[in-house]
C-alpha positions as CSV (number, residue, x, y, z in Angstrom):
1,M,0.0,0.3,0.0
2,T,1.4,3.3,-0.8
3,Q,1.8,5.7,2.0
4,L,1.6,9.8,1.4
5,F,3.2,11.7,3.5
6,V,2.1,15.4,3.9
7,S,4.4,18.0,5.7
8,A,3.3,20.8,7.3
9,T,6.0,22.7,5.8
10,P,5.5,23.0,2.0
11,Q,8.4,22.5,-0.4
12,I,9.8,25.5,-2.2
13,Q,10.1,25.8,-5.8
14,F,12.6,28.0,-7.4
15,P,13.5,28.6,-11.1
16,L,16.8,27.3,-12.2
17,R,18.9,27.9,-15.3
18,I,20.9,25.1,-16.7
19,S,22.9,24.6,-19.9
20,N,21.2,22.5,-22.6
21,E,23.9,19.9,-22.4
22,L,23.3,19.8,-18.6
23,N,19.6,19.6,-19.4
24,Q,20.0,16.4,-21.6
25,R,22.4,14.6,-18.8
26,F,19.8,15.3,-16.2
27,N,16.9,13.8,-18.2
28,E,18.8,10.7,-19.1
29,V,20.2,10.1,-15.6
30,S,16.2,10.6,-14.4
31,S,15.0,8.0,-17.1
32,Y,17.6,5.7,-16.8
33,T,17.6,5.6,-12.8
34,K,13.9,6.1,-12.6
35,I,14.6,8.9,-10.1
36,P,12.4,11.8,-10.5
37,K,14.3,15.1,-11.4
38,S,13.2,16.9,-8.3
39,T,14.5,14.0,-6.3
40,L,18.2,14.2,-8.2
41,G,18.0,18.1,-7.6
42,R,17.2,17.9,-4.1
43,L,20.2,15.3,-3.5
44,A,22.9,17.0,-5.5
45,I,21.9,20.3,-4.0
46,N,21.8,18.7,-0.5
47,T,25.4,17.1,-1.5
48,L,27.1,20.0,-2.6
49,I,25.9,22.1,0.5
50,S,27.1,19.3,3.0
51,N,30.5,19.4,0.9
52,I,31.1,23.0,1.2
53,E,30.2,22.9,4.9
54,Q,32.4,20.3,5.6
55,N,35.3,21.0,3.3
56,G,35.1,24.6,2.4
57,I,34.0,26.3,-0.5
58,V,37.5,27.1,-1.8
59,S,38.0,23.0,-1.7
60,V,34.7,22.2,-3.2
61,L,35.5,24.8,-6.1
62,N,39.1,23.4,-6.5
63,E,37.3,19.6,-7.2
64,V,34.7,21.3,-9.4
65,E,37.0,22.8,-11.6
66,E,39.1,19.4,-11.9
67,L,35.9,17.9,-13.5
């Protein structure tokens, strides 16, 4: 049986501009994994924020530049 969770606090929506290439990758990963894009986005944002909090912004930006 599917359970629905209704939070007392509504989730916030905000516009996000991404390149066509990143959008294509985002769509492909969502389709391949069957994970909704909203869930992938929340996971990615949470992971990035956690990395910044733990390692500092300079370290995280250096890692991103290496990609």
